[in-house]
N, C-alpha and C positions, 0 to 999 in steps of 0.2 A: 668952876671946880668940881672935882667929882666928888659923889655921894660917898660918904666914907659909912663902913661896915659899922652895924645895932653891935653895941655892947649887946654880952649874952645876956645879961638881966635884961636888958630890954628887949631883946630878940625873944626871948621865954614871955614878956608879957603880952608882946604883941602875939605869939600862937595863942597863950592860952585867951586874950581875948577874942580873937579869930574862932576859936573853938568852942568860947559862951557864943558867941552867936548863931555858930552851925548849933549847936544844940539846944538852945529857945526856938531856931527857926524849925526846927523838926521834931518839937514836941516834948522838950523839957527829958526827966530823966529816963523816961523810955528809951531814947536815944542810944546808951551807952548800956542798952540791957544785953544784946549779943554774946550768945556764947558762943560760937562756932563759924568758921569762915568756910570758903569753897573756894580751894584754888584750882582752878581750870586752865589745861592745855589742849590746842586743839591742833586739826590737822586741816594742812592750808584746802589739798584735794577735797577733802569731808567737806569743808568750809564755804568750799566753791558750789557744791551741790548743793547746800542747806537754805544757798540766796533763791528768792522767785524770780528774780532778771537774773540767770546765771553770767549773764554776757557783762555784769556789774564787777564782776569779779575781778581782782589782778594777785597774781604771785610776783614780787620783785626775784629781781633774779640772782639777789644774794640770799633767798629764801630756800634752804634745802632741807627744814626741820620741822619739827613742831615748836608752834609760837604761844605763846602765854595770852588766854583771852579775859582773864581776868582773876583777881581776887576781892573776893564777897562777901562779907560780912551778911549771914541770916538774920534779917530783923521780920517780925510781923507786922510792920507796917511800910510804905512808902517812903522811903528816908533821902531819894534826892535832896539837892540843894544850889541853889545860885547864888548861894551868899558867901561861897569861898571859892571864887574862879583858881584854875591853874595857868601860869604863867609860866611862857618858853622859860626864862632863868630861874623858875622854880626846878627844874629837871635835866640845865644845860648840861650839865657834868654827867648824866647817862642817857642822853641823849643817842650817840653812837649806839650803847648796847640797847638802847630799847629800840632802835630800828632793827638789830637784827632778831631780838628776843621777841617783841611786842609791836610789830609789826601793824598798818592798814594793811588788809584785805580788800579793801573796797572802793572801785577808781574814785567814785568822788568823794572820796575821803581822807584827806591826810590823816599823817600820823598820829599829829599832834592832836588831831579834832577828837580821833580816837582816846586818845589817853585822858583828851580833856572830861570824856564823856564817863570815859571809866572813874576818873575820879571824881565827878560829879555824884554820879550813881552810887560808889562803893566807897571810894577812897575817903569822903569826906563823913563818912558815915565811921571807918575805923578810927578817923583821926581822934577818939575818946581815949585810946589805947595808944600808952608813952611811943610804944615803939613805934608807934606809925602818925604821931603827929602831926604831920607837915606831909606837903606833896614828895618832896624828898626822901623820907621817911619811907612811904607807901610805895614807892617806886623799886626802892632799895632792896626793901623786905621780899617785893613781888619776885625781882631780879635773884635774890638770892634761894627761894623755893624751886628755882628752875634748876637750880645745882642742887638741891638737898634731895626732890624727887625728879632722879634723871632719868626722865622717860625714854628715850633715844636709846642713851646707855642699855637700858634693862633689854630691850627689843632688840639690839643688836646681838646686842651675849645670847640671846634665844633665836639669832634667824630668823626675827621677823621682819618682814620687810615689804618694803611697797611691791606689788603686783596685780596688773587687770585680770589675772589666771586665779591667782593660788586664793582659797577661803583660808579662814584661821577660826577656830570656833572660841566662842562667846566665853565658856566656863574654862578652857585652857587659857585665853589672855587674862580672865579673872584672877586664876590661880596662882599665874606668871606674876601679878601687881601687886593682889593683895601682902606678899611680906613685906613692901615697902612702902605700898598706901594705904595698907589697911583695907580690911572685910568689908569695911561701906563705901568704897571707892565707888560710881560709877564711871561705866563704857557708855557713851552713847551713840549712837547710828541717824543716817537720815539714810532716806532710800530712793536708790536713783529709778529711771523711768524702764529698767528693766525688773524692779521689782526687789534688787539685790540690797541686802542691809551695808551700808558704805559705813566704815568707822571716820567719826565727825571729832569725837572730845574725849577727855577725861578728867572728870571730876573727883576733887578726892576732900573729904571733910577734916576740917583741922581744929583744932582746940584753941580758942581764945589765947589759953595760957601755954606763950611756946610757942604756939601753931605747929603744937604735937600730931600725929595721925590721928584720927579719931574724935569721934564727942558724944561717946554717951549714948550707944545704938541713934545714932542720926538718922531722922526720918525723912527720905526724899517729898516733896511737895507734889502734888498731882497725882492722878488715881492713873494706875500701872495697866490698867485692864483695858482700857480704851483705845484702838487702834490710833496710830497716829498721820496725820497729812503726809504724803509721802517725804517732802522736804522740810518738814518740820524735825526740829531732835527730839530724841525717846532714846530710853533708855533699849539697847542692844538684848535683841531676843536669848535671854539666859541659855536656852539649848540651842540656840541657833551658830550661825557661823555670819562673819562679817569681810568685807573686802578691806584693804588697805591700797589704797589705789596710789601709782606713783603722782610725783608732782611736774605739770609740764607746764613750763614759762610760758610760750607759746599758744599755749591751748588750753588756760585755768581751768574754764569746766569742762573739756573734754581731755582729761587727762588720759586716756589711753590712744588718743587721734597719733598718729605718726606725722 
């Protein structure tokens, strides 16, 4: 006999019990103190260049666009938790869309492994917010944010297209994106073996209240004056230029190879 669906009241009680367990495991009330979240979209070719072993990278044939890296509540302490695991059935109805918009780009990891890791590190932290209080809601919200902050559409309208030869000024990119993503957005790069700055991802600070743009003079963590290792993500130089390299499915880590 098949398992019947839980009545709504029982389902809410189960979610509440799980959330209580998570809160206790993560240090009590401070766990729910986050006020900002960062929504991050990554460019597949830039991601490949960020890997220490670039041969580990894979870009699925269906992927030709920016993908989700994550939705990350900003906390002052380490908040990942094994106490609320992600099951495939939790997000089964979203799986097709997640495969298109939030795929793994690492050969040795399945997409479900990637999603599980994001849920463990960030989703379980977000779960104290009513609209995010389950895996389904967390991933649904993240997918909606892609449409709300449609990076691809903005770039296309401005004729910002992938190229091996055409650099773009960071100041102009920031000015293009700021009206939609807020002045606090961060454009991140990695450097290639030629010393060029490659566009890797965009980080958008959002308020916990409705995930609106900006978060009260949000301050990015870390120092900005120290040079980063070549393949470590870092803020693109504000006065410099960056390359948005093409996606090459056959040679993901060598996007300009023919």
